C-alpha positions in Angstrom: 34.8 -26.4 -35.3 38.0 -24.6 -34.3 38.7 -22.5 -31.2 41.5 -20.0 -30.7 42.5 -18.1 -27.6 43.3 -14.4 -28.0 45.1 -12.1 -25.5 43.0 -9.5 -23.6 42.0 -6.5 -25.7 42.6 -8.2 -29.0 39.9 -8.1 -31.8 39.0 -11.4 -33.4 39.4 -11.7 -37.1 36.4 -12.4 -39.3 38.1 -14.2 -42.2 37.3 -17.7 -41.1 33.8 -19.1 -41.1 32.5 -21.3 -38.3 35.3 -20.3 -36.0 35.2 -19.5 -32.3 37.4 -17.2 -30.3 38.1 -17.0 -26.6 39.2 -13.5 -25.7 41.1 -13.5 -22.4 39.7 -11.4 -19.7 42.0 -10.2 -16.9 39.3 -10.1 -14.2 40.4 -12.1 -11.2 38.4 -13.6 -8.3 39.6 -12.9 -4.8 43.1 -12.4 -6.1 43.4 -16.2 -6.6 42.0 -17.2 -10.0 41.6 -15.6 -13.5 39.3 -17.9 -15.4 37.2 -15.5 -17.5 37.0 -15.3 -21.3 34.6 -13.8 -23.8 33.3 -16.2 -26.4 32.9 -14.8 -29.9 31.6 -17.0 -32.8 32.1 -16.2 -36.5 29.3 -18.0 -38.4 29.2 -19.4 -42.0 28.3 -15.9 -43.4 31.3 -14.3 -41.5 28.9 -12.6 -39.1 30.5 -12.0 -35.7 28.4 -13.2 -32.8 29.3 -12.1 -29.3 28.1 -15.0 -27.1 29.1 -13.6 -23.7 31.3 -14.3 -20.7 32.5 -17.8 -19.9 34.8 -19.2 -17.1 37.0 -22.2 -17.7 38.3 -24.4 -14.9 40.8 -27.2 -14.7 40.9 -30.3 -12.4 43.7 -30.4 -9.8 45.0 -26.9 -10.4 48.4 -26.4 -8.9 49.1 -24.1 -6.0 49.3 -20.4 -7.2 48.0 -21.5 -10.6 45.6 -18.6 -11.5 44.5 -19.6 -15.0 43.7 -23.0 -16.7 46.4 -24.2 -19.0 44.2 -24.5 -22.1 45.9 -24.7 -25.5 46.1 -21.7 -27.7 44.0 -23.5 -30.4 41.9 -26.6 -30.2 38.9 -28.4 -31.6 37.7 -29.5 -28.2 39.0 -29.1 -24.6 40.6 -32.2 -23.0 39.1 -34.0 -20.1 41.1 -31.9 -17.6 39.0 -28.9 -18.3 35.4 -27.7 -17.7 33.4 -24.5 -18.2 30.2 -22.6 -17.5 28.6 -19.5 -19.0 28.4 -16.5 -16.6 24.8 -15.5 -17.4 21.8 -17.2 -18.9 22.1 -14.8 -21.8 25.2 -16.8 -22.8 23.0 -19.8 -23.4 20.3 -17.7 -25.0 22.8 -16.4 -27.6 24.0 -19.9 -28.3 20.4 -21.0 -28.9 20.1 -18.3 -31.5 22.8 -20.0 -33.5 20.7 -23.2 -33.8 20.7 -26.5 -32.0 23.6 -28.1 -33.9 26.0 -25.2 -33.3 25.0 -24.7 -29.7 25.5 -28.4 -29.0 28.9 -28.4 -30.8 30.2 -25.4 -28.8 29.0 -26.5 -25.4 30.3 -30.1 -25.9 33.7 -28.8 -27.1 34.0 -26.6 -24.0 32.9 -29.3 -21.6 30.0 -27.2 -20.3 28.9 -28.3 -16.8 25.4 -27.1 -17.3 25.0 -29.4 -20.3 26.9 -32.4 -18.7 25.3 -33.4 -15.4 28.0 -36.0 -14.6 30.8 -33.5 -15.3 29.1 -31.0 -13.0 29.1 -33.4 -10.1 32.9 -33.8 -10.5 33.7 -30.2 -11.1 31.7 -28.9 -8.2 34.3 -30.5 -5.8 37.1 -28.4 -7.2 38.2 -25.2 -5.4 38.3 -23.2 -8.6 34.6 -24.0 -9.2 33.3 -22.7 -5.9 35.7 -19.7 -5.7 35.8 -18.5 -9.3 33.4 -20.2 -11.8 30.5 -19.9 -9.3 31.4 -16.5 -7.9 28.5 -14.8 -9.8 26.5 -17.9 -10.6 24.7 -20.3 -8.2 24.5 -24.0 -8.5 20.7 -23.6 -8.5 20.9 -21.6 -11.7 23.2 -24.1 -13.3 21.0 -27.0 -12.5 17.9 -25.1 -13.4 17.8 -22.2 -15.9 21.3 -22.9 -17.5 20.7 -26.6 -17.9 17.3 -26.0 -19.6 18.7 -23.5 -22.0 21.9 -25.5 -22.7 19.6 -28.3 -23.8 17.4 -26.0 -26.0 14.7 -25.7 -23.4 12.5 -22.8 -22.4 12.7 -20.5 -19.4 11.1 -21.3 -16.1 7.4 -20.7 -15.7 5.5 -19.5 -12.6 6.4 -20.5 -9.1 5.0 -20.1 -5.6 6.1 -20.4 -2.0 4.9 -20.1 1.5 6.3 -18.7 4.7 5.2 -19.8 8.2 6.5 -17.5 11.0 7.5 -18.6 14.5 5.1 -17.7 17.3 5.2 -13.9 17.4 6.6 -12.4 20.6 4.1 -10.5 22.8 1.1 -12.1 21.0 -1.2 -15.0 21.8 1.3 -17.3 20.2 -0.2 -17.4 16.7 1.9 -18.2 13.6 1.6 -16.0 10.6 1.1 -17.8 7.2 2.0 -15.8 4.1 1.7 -17.1 0.5 3.5 -15.6 -2.5 3.1 -16.4 -6.2 5.1 -15.2 -9.2 3.5 -15.4 -12.6 5.7 -14.5 -15.6 4.3 -11.9 -18.0 1.4 -11.0 -15.7 0.1 -7.5 -15.9 0.5 -5.9 -13.4 3.7 -7.7 -12.6 3.8 -10.1 -9.6 7.5 -10.1 -8.9 7.2 -7.5 -6.1 5.3 -8.4 -2.9 4.6 -5.9 -0.2 4.3 -6.3 3.6 2.7 -3.1 4.9 1.6 -1.9 8.3 2.2 0.9 10.8 5.4 1.4 12.7 5.9 -1.1 15.5 3.8 -4.0 14.2 6.8 -6.1 13.5 7.6 -5.8 9.8 11.3 -5.6 10.2 11.4 -8.4 12.7 9.4 -10.6 10.3 11.8 -9.8 7.4 14.8 -10.6 9.6 13.3 -14.0 10.5 12.6 -14.8 6.9 16.3 -14.1 6.0 17.6 -16.2 9.0 15.3 -19.1 8.1 17.0 -19.3 4.7 20.6 -18.4 5.5 21.4 -19.1 9.2 21.7 -22.8 9.5 22.1 -22.6 13.3 18.7 -20.9 13.8 15.9 -23.4 14.6 12.6 -23.2 12.8 10.8 -22.5 16.1 12.7 -19.2 16.3 12.8 -18.0 12.7 10.0 -19.9 10.9 10.4 -21.6 7.5 9.8 -21.4 3.8 8.2 -24.1 1.8 6.8 -24.6 -1.7 4.1 -26.7 -3.4 6.3 -26.7 -6.5 9.1 -29.2 -7.2 12.5 -27.6 -7.7 16.0 -28.9 -8.5 18.3 -27.7 -5.7 17.3 -24.9 -3.2 14.0 -23.1 -3.2 15.9 -19.8 -3.9 19.2 -19.4 -5.7 20.4 -16.6 -3.4 19.1 -14.0 -1.0 19.8 -10.3 -1.1 19.0 -8.0 1.8 18.7 -4.2 1.2 18.4 -1.9 4.2 19.7 1.5 4.9 18.1 1.9 8.3 20.4 3.3 11.0 18.2 1.9 13.7 17.9 -1.8 12.8 20.0 -3.6 15.4 20.2 -6.8 13.4 23.8 -7.6 12.2 24.1 -8.6 8.5 25.3 -12.1 7.8 28.6 -12.5 6.0 28.8 -13.1 2.3 30.3 -16.5 1.3 33.3 -16.7 -1.1 32.6 -20.4 -1.8 29.4 -20.5 -3.8 29.3 -24.3 -4.3 26.7 -25.2 -1.6 23.8 -23.7 0.2 21.8 -20.5 -0.5 24.1 -17.5 -1.0 23.6 -14.2 0.7 24.4 -10.6 -0.2 23.9 -7.5 1.9 23.4 -4.0 0.6 23.3 -1.3 3.3 25.0 1.0 5.7 26.3 -1.6 8.2 29.7 -3.1 7.9 29.9 -6.9 8.1 31.8 -8.0 11.2 34.8 -10.3 10.9 35.5 -12.7 13.7 35.2 -11.1 17.1 34.9 -7.5 15.9 32.5 -5.3 17.8 30.7 -2.0 17.4 31.9 -1.2 13.9 30.8 2.3 12.7 28.5 2.6 9.7 30.0 2.7 6.2 31.5 6.0 5.3 30.6 7.8 2.0 34.0 6.7 0.7 33.2 3.0 1.4 29.8 3.3 -0.3 31.4 5.0 -3.3 34.0 2.2 -3.5 31.2 -0.4 -3.3 29.5 1.2 -6.2 32.6 1.3 -8.4 33.5 -2.3 -7.5 30.0 -3.4 -8.4 29.7 -1.6 -11.7 33.1 -3.1 -12.6 31.8 -6.6 -11.9 28.7 -5.9 -14.1 31.0 -4.5 -16.8 33.4 -7.5 -16.7 30.5 -10.0 -17.1 27.4 -10.1 -19.3 25.3 -7.9 -17.1 26.1 -4.4 -18.4 23.1 -4.3 -20.8 20.8 -5.2 -17.9 22.4 -2.4 -15.8 21.8 0.1 -18.7 18.2 -0.9 -18.9 17.8 -0.5 -15.1 19.3 3.0 -15.3 17.1 3.9 -18.2 14.0 3.1 -16.0 15.4 5.3 -13.3 15.7 8.3 -15.7 12.1 9.1 -15.2 13.5 10.8 -12.2 14.7 14.3 -13.3 18.1 14.1 -11.6 19.0 10.7 -13.1 17.7 12.0 -16.4 19.9 15.0 -16.4 23.2 13.5 -15.3 23.2 10.6 -17.9 24.6 7.9 -15.6 25.2 5.4 -18.4 27.7 7.8 -20.0 30.4 6.5 -17.6 30.5 3.4 -19.8 32.1 5.4 -22.6 35.5 5.2 -20.8 37.5 2.1 -21.8 40.5 2.8 -19.6 39.8 1.1 -16.2 41.5 3.8 -14.1 39.6 6.6 -15.9 36.4 4.6 -15.5 36.9 4.2 -11.8 37.7 7.9 -11.3 34.7 9.1 -13.3 32.3 6.6 -11.8 33.5 7.5 -8.3 33.1 11.3 -8.9 29.6 10.8 -10.4 28.5 8.9 -7.3 30.1 11.3 -4.9 28.2 14.3 -6.3 24.8 12.7 -6.0 22.3 13.4 -3.1 22.1 10.7 -0.4 18.8 9.4 -1.8 20.1 9.1 -5.4 23.3 7.4 -4.0 21.2 4.8 -2.3 19.2 4.1 -5.4 22.2 3.9 -7.7 24.2 1.7 -5.4 21.2 -0.6 -4.7 20.2 -1.1 -8.4 23.8 -1.7 -9.4 24.4 -4.3 -6.6 21.1 -6.0 -7.5 22.1 -6.2 -11.2 25.3 -7.8 -10.0 23.7 -10.3 -7.6 20.2 -11.2 -8.9 19.7 -14.3 -10.9 16.9 -16.8 -11.5 14.8 -17.4 -8.4 16.7 -14.8 -6.3 14.8 -13.5 -3.3 15.4 -9.8 -2.5 14.3 -8.3 0.8 14.0 -4.5 1.1 13.2 -2.8 4.4 11.4 0.5 4.2 13.0 1.9 1.0 10.9 5.0 1.4 13.0 6.2 4.4 15.5 8.1 2.2 13.5 8.6 -1.1 11.0 11.2 -2.1 7.8 9.7 -3.8 8.8 10.2 -7.5 12.2 8.7 -7.0 10.7 5.9 -4.9 8.2 5.1 -7.7 11.0 5.1 -10.4 13.1 2.8 -8.2 10.2 0.3 -7.7 9.5 0.2 -11.5 13.2 -0.3 -12.2 13.4 -3.0 -9.6 10.3 -4.7 -11.0 11.7 -4.8 -14.5 15.0 -6.3 -13.2 13.1 -9.0 -11.2 11.0 -9.9 -14.2 14.0 -10.2 -16.4 15.7 -12.6 -14.0 12.5 -14.4 -12.9 13.3 -13.3 -9.3 11.1 -12.0 -6.5 11.2 -9.3 -3.9 9.5 -8.8 -0.5 9.3 -5.2 0.6 8.5 -4.2 4.2 7.0 -0.7 4.1 4.5 1.8 5.5 4.4 3.8 2.3 1.2 3.8 0.2 3.4 5.0 -2.7 5.0 1.6 -2.7 1.6 -0.1 -2.2 0.1 1.6 -5.3 2.9 0.0 -7.5 1.7 -3.6 -6.8 -1.6 -5.5 -7.2 -3.7 -6.5 -4.2 -2.8 -10.2 -4.7 0.8 -9.2 -3.9 0.2 -7.3 -0.6 -0.1 -8.5 3.0 -1.3 -6.1 5.6 0.2 -6.8 9.0 -1.6 -5.4 12.0 -1.3 -5.9 15.7 -3.8 -5.1 18.5 -2.7 -5.9 22.0 -1.7 -9.5 22.1 -3.2 -10.3 18.7 -1.1 -10.2 15.5 -2.5 -10.9 12.1 -1.9 -10.7 8.3 -4.6 -10.2 5.7 -5.1 -9.1 2.1 -6.3 -5.6 1.4 -10.0 -5.1 0.7 -9.2 -2.5 -1.9 -7.4 -3.2 -5.2 -4.1 -1.4 -4.6 -2.4 -1.1 -8.0 -2.7 2.5 -9.2 -5.1 3.4 -6.4 -5.3 6.8 -4.8 -2.8 7.3 -2.0 -5.4 8.7 0.4 -7.7 5.7 -0.1 -4.8 3.3 0.5 -3.7 5.2 3.6 -7.2 4.9 5.1 -7.3 1.2 4.1 -4.1 0.4 5.8 -4.1 2.7 8.9 -7.8 3.2 9.5 -8.5 5.1 12.7 -4.8 5.8 13.2 -5.0 7.8 10.0 -8.1 9.8 11.0 -6.9 10.5 14.5 -3.6 12.1 13.5 -2.2 15.0 11.6 -4.6 17.4 9.9 -7.6 15.2 10.9 -6.9 16.2 14.5 -7.2 19.9 13.6 -10.4 19.3 11.7 -12.0 17.5 14.6 -11.0 20.3 17.0 -12.5 22.9 14.6 -15.8 21.0 14.5 -15.9 20.8 18.3 -15.1 24.6 18.6 -17.3 26.1 15.8 -21.1 25.7 15.2 -21.0 26.0 11.4 -19.0 24.7 8.5 -18.3 28.3 7.3 -16.9 29.3 10.6 -14.5 26.4 10.6 -13.4 27.2 7.1 -12.7 30.8 8.1 -10.7 29.6 11.1 -8.2 28.1 8.7 -8.1 31.3 6.6 -9.6 29.3 3.7 -6.4 27.3 3.4 -8.0 23.9 3.1 -7.7 21.4 0.3 -10.6 19.6 -1.4 -10.2 16.5 0.7 -10.1 18.4 4.0 -13.3 20.3 3.0 -15.0 17.1 2.2 -14.0 15.6 5.5 -15.1 18.8 7.3 -18.6 18.6 5.7 -18.9 15.0 6.7 -17.9 15.7 10.3 -20.6 18.5 10.5 -23.1 16.0 9.1 -22.3 13.6 11.9 -22.5 16.5 14.5 -26.0 17.5 13.3 -27.2 13.8 13.5 -26.0 13.6 17.1 -27.6 17.0 18.1 
């Protein structure tokens, strides 16, 4: 098999069968390396197969050497070079060509997912950690990529546990939470919910979970720990993503690593700016900063093999009328990069705050999520109305399923709760010095919001809001009819039902 390198923007010819082309991509990583290519294969019937994005590294690259010095044409790369696909779809596409062709191409390109010994050598090179693994984790390479590179199948179900530290202000109990992800389950099990009223410690628990995975200096006694009954190659999770747009959470986001060659990677999506060094009291991100983050993220998706995934995620969001009307995916019709940046930026700027949050979040998640990613979301309902929240949860679920990833959402919204099954929910409650987690008694998926609200909040629900006014009316008036009239007949069916029940209790006590 022959390979030929083409300049950026060039179309590959289709006159030679069984020929592979590497189209140069000018995307650079941290202004230091440009290692990206697009692999296209012309098969024996002269059909053009776009395999996807690949990055090629070189051992002992010289100072200021941005690109590997691969020959313009070759049958196989020399021992100085190594490569890795930038998405598991790269290996999926190769598998469609058949075992022999897949093996020939990967061997000729010195693929480090296929060759375990070569991986151990290449991982020590700076170009690997900074460029080849910028959008890919070593966990994915040793797991999903390696399985697919050898003709294997995708990962099956997995489960994990979290044991909290002793909760502050309680009797010193530890909370134990179990999570299980089952591919192709219906309803899906890739989203898990931690629900409870304000003040029970949901955000604190989420922050401890993140620190237990990312902050190597935090002891288990302070942040708890994750474990799993399953056996994994590498880390339990390939990376962690934290999404929070709360203006009141005082926890500072951890910095994102540039070197992806070791440990669990971390990405933050939210309003806070990540501090550098001794910086203090940074203001929240401005609308301009958020807009630039969106443009940068969509460019990263477009440069790699993730744009089809992004379009699918946006399609799921279009059940919301605003997203449906503005046709977000149309920005991809602009090939000129400067025009694309301008149009994408203007589209983002003109959205409402809630739609900006959803679009930025989904785009960043498409960019960062891979196999066995763990995504934390803290109260996503804070800025989103119920229909947009439901559309976001469904889009998120579809993305997580596609990547075999999982999310834990801290919320007090029954709208979020009705999007997941009971087996994926934990109710957190606190009474005095006692803190506890338990499963719901009611099946939550698709359940009535009112029923879920009563299930989660109990007496707090019936002692607040319109319930208070109904109780006052029962105390004041002797008959159901008089109470109805006191509200000028402006009561809904549920309120009328509650009112009848309250009068029934009153008669029993008389």
